[in-house]
C-alpha positions as CSV (number, residue, x, y, z in Angstrom):
1,M,-18.9,29.8,-12.6
2,N,-20.3,26.5,-13.8
3,Q,-22.1,28.1,-16.8
4,L,-18.6,28.7,-18.3
5,L,-17.6,25.0,-17.8
6,S,-18.5,22.7,-20.7
7,E,-19.5,19.1,-20.2
8,K,-16.5,17.9,-22.2
9,R,-14.1,20.0,-20.1
10,S,-15.7,18.8,-16.9
11,K,-15.2,15.2,-17.9
12,I,-11.6,15.8,-18.8
13,N,-11.0,17.5,-15.4
14,F,-12.8,14.7,-13.6
15,K,-10.4,12.1,-15.1
16,S,-7.4,14.4,-14.3
17,F,-8.5,14.6,-10.6
18,L,-9.1,10.8,-10.6
19,W,-5.5,10.2,-12.0
20,H,-4.1,12.3,-9.2
21,A,-6.3,10.5,-6.6
22,I,-5.1,7.1,-7.7
23,F,-1.4,7.8,-7.5
24,L,-1.8,9.9,-4.4
25,A,-3.6,6.9,-2.7
26,L,-0.7,4.7,-3.7
27,A,1.9,7.1,-2.4
28,S,-0.1,7.7,0.9
29,N,0.7,4.2,2.2
30,F,4.5,4.8,1.8
31,M,4.2,8.0,3.9
32,D,1.1,7.2,6.1
33,I,0.8,9.7,8.9
34,D,-1.0,7.3,11.3
35,T,1.4,4.4,11.1
36,V,4.6,4.7,9.0
37,I,5.7,8.3,10.0
38,P,4.9,7.8,13.8
39,A,6.7,4.5,13.8
40,M,9.6,6.1,11.9
41,L,9.9,8.7,14.7
42,I,9.6,6.2,17.5
43,Q,12.2,3.8,16.0
44,S,14.5,6.9,15.6
45,G,14.4,7.3,19.4
46,G,11.4,9.6,19.7
47,T,9.4,9.8,22.9
48,S,5.7,10.6,23.6
49,F,6.6,14.3,23.7
50,H,8.3,14.1,20.3
51,L,5.4,12.2,18.9
52,G,3.1,14.9,20.2
53,I,5.1,17.6,18.4
54,L,5.2,15.6,15.2
55,T,1.4,15.0,15.3
56,A,0.8,18.7,16.0
57,I,2.9,19.6,12.9
58,L,1.2,17.1,10.7
59,L,-2.4,17.9,11.8
60,G,-2.6,21.2,13.7
61,G,0.3,23.1,12.0
62,S,-1.0,22.1,8.5
63,S,-4.5,23.3,9.4
64,F,-3.3,26.6,10.9
65,F,-1.3,27.5,7.8
66,Q,-4.4,26.9,5.7
67,L,-5.7,30.2,7.1
68,L,-2.6,32.1,6.3
69,F,-2.5,30.8,2.8
70,A,-6.2,31.2,2.3
71,S,-5.9,34.9,2.8
72,Y,-3.3,35.1,0.1
73,L,-4.8,32.7,-2.4
74,S,-8.3,34.2,-2.1
75,N,-6.9,37.1,-4.0
76,K,-5.7,34.9,-6.9
77,T,-8.0,34.3,-9.9
78,Y,-5.9,31.2,-11.0
79,K,-4.4,28.7,-8.5
80,K,-3.1,25.9,-10.7
81,G,0.5,27.2,-10.6
82,Y,0.4,27.4,-6.8
83,L,-1.0,23.9,-6.5
84,L,1.8,22.4,-8.6
85,T,4.4,24.4,-6.7
86,A,3.1,23.1,-3.4
87,I,3.1,19.5,-4.6
88,N,6.7,19.8,-5.8
89,L,7.7,21.0,-2.4
90,R,6.1,17.9,-0.9
91,V,8.0,15.7,-3.3
92,F,11.2,17.5,-2.4
93,S,10.5,16.9,1.3
94,L,10.0,13.2,0.7
95,F,13.3,13.0,-1.1
96,A,15.0,14.8,1.8
97,L,13.6,12.3,4.3
98,S,14.8,9.4,2.1
99,F,18.4,10.9,2.0
100,L,18.2,11.6,5.8
101,F,17.6,7.9,6.6
102,F,20.1,6.8,4.0
103,F,22.9,8.6,5.8
104,S,21.3,8.4,9.3
105,K,23.9,5.8,10.6
106,N,26.4,8.7,10.7
107,I,24.1,11.1,12.4
108,K,23.3,11.3,16.1
109,S,19.8,10.4,17.2
110,D,18.8,13.8,18.6
111,L,20.0,15.4,15.3
112,I,17.9,12.9,13.3
113,I,14.8,13.9,15.2
114,L,15.5,17.6,14.7
115,F,15.9,17.0,10.9
116,I,12.6,15.0,10.9
117,F,10.8,17.9,12.5
118,I,12.2,20.4,10.0
119,I,11.5,18.3,6.9
120,I,8.0,17.2,8.1
121,S,7.2,20.9,8.8
122,F,7.9,21.7,5.1
123,F,5.9,18.7,4.1
124,A,2.9,19.8,6.2
125,V,3.0,23.4,5.3
126,S,3.2,22.7,1.5
127,G,0.3,20.3,2.0
128,S,-1.9,23.0,3.5
129,F,-1.0,25.3,0.6
130,A,-1.9,22.6,-1.9
131,N,-5.2,21.7,-0.2
132,I,-6.6,25.2,-0.6
133,S,-5.7,25.4,-4.3
134,Y,-7.0,21.9,-4.8
135,M,-10.4,22.5,-3.2
136,D,-10.9,25.7,-5.2
137,I,-9.8,24.3,-8.5
138,F,-11.9,21.1,-8.0
139,G,-15.0,23.1,-7.1
140,K,-15.0,25.1,-10.3
141,S,-13.5,22.5,-12.7
142,V,-16.0,19.7,-12.1
143,K,-19.7,20.2,-12.6
144,A,-21.8,20.1,-9.3
145,E,-23.7,16.9,-10.3
146,R,-20.5,15.0,-10.6
147,R,-18.6,16.2,-7.5
148,K,-20.3,13.9,-5.0
149,K,-19.8,10.9,-7.3
150,F,-16.1,11.7,-7.4
151,F,-15.5,11.4,-3.7
152,T,-17.0,8.0,-3.4
153,L,-15.8,6.8,-6.9
154,K,-12.3,7.8,-5.8
155,E,-12.5,5.5,-2.8
156,S,-13.7,2.6,-5.0
157,V,-11.4,2.8,-7.9
158,T,-8.3,3.2,-5.7
159,S,-9.2,0.3,-3.4
160,V,-7.3,-2.5,-5.2
161,G,-4.2,-0.4,-5.8
162,V,-4.2,1.0,-2.2
163,F,-4.4,-2.5,-0.8
164,I,-1.6,-3.8,-3.0
165,S,0.6,-0.9,-2.1
166,A,0.0,-1.6,1.6
167,I,1.2,-5.2,1.1
168,I,4.3,-3.9,-0.6
169,V,5.0,-1.4,2.3
170,R,4.6,-4.3,4.8
171,E,7.0,-6.5,2.9
172,L,9.6,-3.7,2.6
173,L,9.3,-3.0,6.4
174,K,9.8,-6.8,7.0
175,S,12.6,-7.3,4.5
176,Y,14.8,-4.3,5.3
177,D,16.0,-3.1,8.7
178,Y,15.9,0.4,10.1
179,P,16.8,2.8,8.7
180,S,17.1,1.4,5.1
181,N,13.4,0.5,5.1
182,Y,12.3,4.1,5.7
183,S,14.7,5.5,3.2
184,L,13.3,3.2,0.5
185,L,9.7,4.0,1.5
186,F,10.1,7.7,1.2
187,L,11.9,7.4,-2.1
188,I,9.1,5.5,-3.6
189,A,6.5,7.9,-2.1
190,A,8.3,10.8,-3.8
191,F,8.2,9.3,-7.2
192,L,4.5,8.3,-6.8
193,L,3.5,11.8,-5.7
194,L,5.4,13.3,-8.6
195,T,3.5,11.0,-11.0
196,A,0.2,12.0,-9.3
197,S,0.9,15.6,-10.0
198,L,1.0,15.0,-13.8
199,G,-2.8,14.7,-13.8
200,F,-3.1,18.4,-12.9
201,W,-1.3,19.5,-16.1
202,Q,-4.4,18.5,-18.1
203,I,-6.8,20.7,-16.1
204,K,-8.0,23.9,-17.7
205,E,-8.7,26.2,-14.8
206,I,-11.6,28.7,-15.0
207,R,-11.1,32.2,-13.8
208,S,-12.3,32.8,-10.2
209,K,-14.4,35.8,-9.2
210,I,-12.6,37.3,-6.2
211,K,-13.0,39.8,-3.6
212,I,-9.7,41.4,-2.7
213,N,-8.6,40.8,0.9
214,K,-6.5,43.4,2.5
215,G,-4.4,40.9,4.4
216,I,-4.5,38.3,7.2
217,I,-6.1,40.7,9.7
218,S,-8.9,41.5,7.3
219,F,-9.3,37.9,6.6
220,F,-9.7,37.1,10.4
221,K,-12.3,39.8,10.7
222,Q,-14.5,38.1,8.1
223,I,-14.6,34.8,9.9
224,P,-17.3,35.7,12.6
225,S,-19.6,37.1,9.9
226,E,-19.2,34.0,7.7
227,I,-20.0,31.7,10.7
228,R,-23.1,33.8,11.6
229,Q,-24.3,33.8,8.0
230,N,-23.9,30.0,7.6
231,S,-24.9,27.9,10.6
232,N,-23.6,24.8,8.8
233,L,-20.1,26.3,8.9
234,K,-20.4,26.6,12.7
235,Y,-21.4,22.9,13.1
236,Y,-18.8,21.9,10.6
237,L,-16.1,23.6,12.6
238,L,-17.4,21.9,15.8
239,L,-17.3,18.5,14.0
240,I,-13.7,18.8,12.7
241,N,-12.5,19.8,16.1
242,T,-14.3,16.9,17.7
243,F,-12.9,14.4,15.2
244,G,-9.6,16.1,15.3
245,L,-9.2,14.5,18.7
246,A,-9.6,11.1,17.3
247,L,-7.2,11.8,14.4
248,S,-4.6,13.2,16.8
249,L,-4.9,10.1,18.9
250,L,-4.2,7.6,16.1
251,P,-0.4,7.9,16.1
252,F,-0.4,7.3,19.9
253,L,-1.8,3.8,19.2
254,I,1.6,3.0,17.8
255,L,3.3,4.3,21.0
256,F,0.8,2.4,23.1
257,A,1.7,-0.7,21.3
258,K,5.5,-0.1,21.8
259,E,4.9,0.4,25.5
260,N,3.3,-3.1,25.8
261,F,5.1,-5.3,23.3
262,D,7.9,-5.5,20.8
263,L,7.2,-3.1,17.8
264,T,8.7,-4.9,14.8
265,G,8.7,-3.9,11.1
266,K,6.3,-6.7,10.4
267,M,3.8,-5.5,13.0
268,I,4.0,-1.9,11.7
269,G,3.3,-3.3,8.3
270,N,0.3,-5.3,9.6
271,F,-1.1,-2.1,11.2
272,L,-1.0,-0.4,7.8
273,V,-2.5,-3.4,6.0
274,F,-5.4,-3.6,8.5
275,R,-5.9,0.1,8.4
276,V,-6.1,0.1,4.6
277,S,-8.4,-2.9,4.7
278,G,-10.8,-0.9,6.8
279,M,-10.6,2.0,4.5
280,V,-11.1,-0.1,1.4
281,V,-14.1,-2.0,2.8
282,S,-15.8,1.2,4.1
283,G,-15.2,3.0,0.8
284,M,-16.8,0.2,-1.1
285,V,-19.7,0.0,1.2
286,F,-20.4,3.8,1.1
287,Y,-20.0,3.7,-2.7
288,R,-22.6,1.0,-3.0
289,L,-25.0,2.9,-0.7
290,A,-24.3,6.2,-2.3
291,H,-27.9,6.7,-3.5
292,K,-29.3,5.8,0.0
293,V,-27.1,7.7,2.5
294,N,-26.0,11.3,2.9
295,Y,-23.0,13.1,4.4
296,K,-24.8,13.4,7.8
297,F,-25.2,9.6,8.0
298,M,-21.4,9.2,7.2
299,V,-20.5,11.7,9.9
300,K,-22.5,9.9,12.5
301,A,-20.9,6.6,11.5
302,A,-17.5,8.3,11.8
303,A,-18.4,9.6,15.3
304,I,-19.3,6.1,16.5
305,A,-16.1,4.5,15.0
306,G,-13.9,7.3,16.3
307,A,-15.3,7.0,19.8
308,L,-14.8,3.2,19.9
309,I,-11.1,3.2,18.8
310,P,-9.5,4.4,22.1
311,V,-11.9,2.3,24.3
312,V,-11.3,-0.9,22.2
313,S,-7.6,-0.3,22.3
314,L,-7.6,-0.5,26.1
315,F,-9.2,-4.0,26.0
316,L,-7.0,-5.4,23.1
317,I,-3.7,-4.1,24.4
318,Q,-3.2,-7.3,26.4
319,Y,-3.5,-9.4,23.2
320,Q,-0.8,-8.6,20.8
321,F,-2.4,-10.5,17.9
322,Y,-5.9,-9.0,18.2
323,Y,-4.6,-5.5,18.8
324,Q,-3.6,-5.4,15.1
325,F,-7.3,-5.6,14.1
326,L,-8.0,-2.3,15.9
327,F,-6.5,-0.6,12.8
328,I,-9.4,-1.9,10.7
329,L,-11.7,0.3,12.8
330,S,-9.3,3.2,12.5
331,G,-9.4,2.8,8.7
332,F,-13.2,2.8,8.7
333,F,-13.2,6.0,10.7
334,V,-10.6,7.8,8.6
335,S,-12.4,6.8,5.4
336,A,-15.9,7.9,6.6
337,Y,-14.5,11.2,8.0
338,K,-12.4,12.1,4.9
339,I,-15.3,11.5,2.4
340,S,-17.8,13.4,4.5
341,K,-15.4,16.2,5.4
342,S,-14.5,17.0,1.8
343,G,-18.0,16.6,0.6
344,I,-19.6,18.8,3.3
345,L,-17.1,21.6,2.7
346,I,-17.9,21.6,-1.0
347,E,-21.7,21.6,-0.2
348,I,-21.6,24.5,2.2
349,S,-19.4,26.7,0.1
350,N,-19.5,28.1,-3.5
351,A,-17.0,29.1,-6.1
352,D,-16.6,32.6,-4.6
353,N,-15.9,31.6,-1.0
354,R,-14.5,28.1,-1.3
355,A,-10.8,29.1,-0.7
356,K,-11.9,31.2,2.2
357,Y,-14.0,28.4,3.8
358,T,-11.1,26.0,3.3
359,G,-8.9,28.4,5.2
360,I,-11.4,28.9,7.9
361,S,-11.9,25.1,8.3
362,G,-8.1,24.7,8.6
363,A,-7.6,27.4,11.2
364,G,-10.8,26.5,13.0
365,D,-9.4,23.0,13.7
366,I,-7.8,24.3,16.9
367,I,-7.9,20.9,18.7
368,S,-5.5,19.3,16.2
369,M,-3.0,22.1,17.0
370,I,-3.2,21.9,20.7
371,F,-4.1,18.4,21.8
372,P,-1.1,16.5,20.2
373,L,1.3,18.8,22.1
374,L,-0.6,18.2,25.4
375,A,-1.2,14.5,24.8
376,G,2.4,13.4,25.3
377,A,2.6,15.2,28.6
378,L,-0.8,14.2,29.7
379,I,-0.2,10.5,28.9
380,S,3.1,10.6,30.9
381,V,1.2,11.9,33.9
382,F,-2.2,10.3,33.8
383,G,-1.5,7.3,31.6
384,F,-3.1,6.0,28.4
385,H,-6.3,4.8,30.1
386,I,-7.7,8.0,31.4
387,I,-6.7,10.1,28.3
388,F,-8.2,7.5,25.9
389,I,-11.5,7.3,27.8
390,V,-11.9,11.1,27.9
391,V,-11.1,11.4,24.2
392,S,-13.7,8.7,23.4
393,L,-16.4,10.6,25.2
394,I,-15.6,13.8,23.5
395,V,-15.5,12.2,20.0
396,F,-18.9,10.6,20.6
397,S,-20.4,14.0,21.0
398,G,-19.8,14.5,17.3
399,F,-22.8,12.2,16.7
400,F,-25.1,14.8,18.2
401,I,-23.4,17.7,16.5
402,A,-23.9,15.9,13.2
403,R,-27.7,15.9,13.8
404,K,-27.7,19.7,13.5
405,L,-26.1,19.7,10.1
406,D,-28.4,20.7,7.2
407,C,-26.8,18.3,4.7
408,T,-29.6,16.2,3.3
409,S,-28.4,15.6,-0.2
410,S,-27.1,12.2,-1.0
411,I,-23.5,11.5,-1.6
412,S,-24.0,10.7,-5.2
413,Q,-26.7,11.6,-7.6
414,K,-27.4,10.5,-11.2
415,N,-26.3,12.7,-14.0
C-alpha cells in the first residue's frame, strides 16, 4: 500500500499522529491506570477484590475485545470513522466519571464502585476499538522508514509536557480533597483527549486491501495458522503474556502502600511524578540510542525492570519515603515495554494483516484477563510477599523469550 502514499502525505500524517500523541500523553496523567484510577477506587472504598476486577477490565477486558473488534474491522477498507467514534466514547466516559465524583457525596459507596466499573468498562472497550483502527491507519499512513522514528520521537517530544502535567496532577491531588480532586482530574482528561483527536481529522486514509471474514468463529480459526506461519507472532504473544503479569501487578503497588502507611493525595501525586520521571528518562535514553539498539534489546531491558519491581517493593515497603522511588522503575518498565510492543507488532505484520494481528495480540494476552481477578484473592490468602516473588520470576523469563525474537532492525533509521 505504501506505493500509493506520497512523501508529502506521509509527512502530514506523521505530524497528525504526533499531535495526537502529545495531547494523549498530557491526558494520560490525569487518567493514569497505574496510579490515579487504582487510587480513585481504593479511596472510594474498594478492596483488593475490587481492584482486581478493575485491573482485569482495564487490561484483560480491553485486550479480549480487541479480538472481537478485529474480526469486524478487518472487513472495513477505511477505519478513520471508527477511530474517531471510539475516541469520542472514551471522552464521554471521562465526562461521566467526572460527574459521578461531583455528585458522589450523595451516593452510597457500593453504588459508586458499581458505577465506576460500568463507566470504566465503556472506557476500556472503546479503547480497544480505537487501538485496532489506530494501528491499521498508522501502518498505512506513515512510510515504513519513518515509523520506527515516530515511536521514539513521540517519547522524546512529549517528555516535557508529560512531566509538567504530572506536576499539575500532583498539585490538584494535594490541593483538593476526595472526591473533588478526581472530578476535576477526569474533566481535564476529557478535554485533553478531545483535543488530541483533532489531529486525526487531518489524516487522509488509504484504502486497505481486505479479505472478507465470515465472522468471529472464522476469525478464531485463522489464529493457529497465523501463529504457525509467523514464529515471531508466537514469541510476541508469549512476551505480552509474561509482561502482562507485571502490568497487572502495578495497581497493586498502590494497595500495598495503603496496607502499610497512610495513602494521601500528595503521596499518590508523588507516585505519578516519579513514574512519569522514569518514563521520560528512559524515553530520552532510548531515543538517543535509537541507532544503536533494537526492539529485542528494549524487550530484554523491560524484562529485567519488570522482574525487579515486585522484589524491590518488598524491601522498600518499610520505608515510606523510599517506596515512592519504586515508581521510577515502573515508569522505565512501562516506557520500554510500550515502545517495543508497538514497534514489534508493526514489524511482524503488514498492511493486509495488521488489524488481524492487533486483534490476535489483544486476545492472546490471556494473563491480563485472568491474573488481576485472581490476584486480589491470592493476595488475601497468601499475602503480598509470595505473590510478588512468583510474579517476579515469571516476568524475568521474558528475557529468554526475547532472545528468540527475530527483530534485528534498529528502532530508528535514517531517511
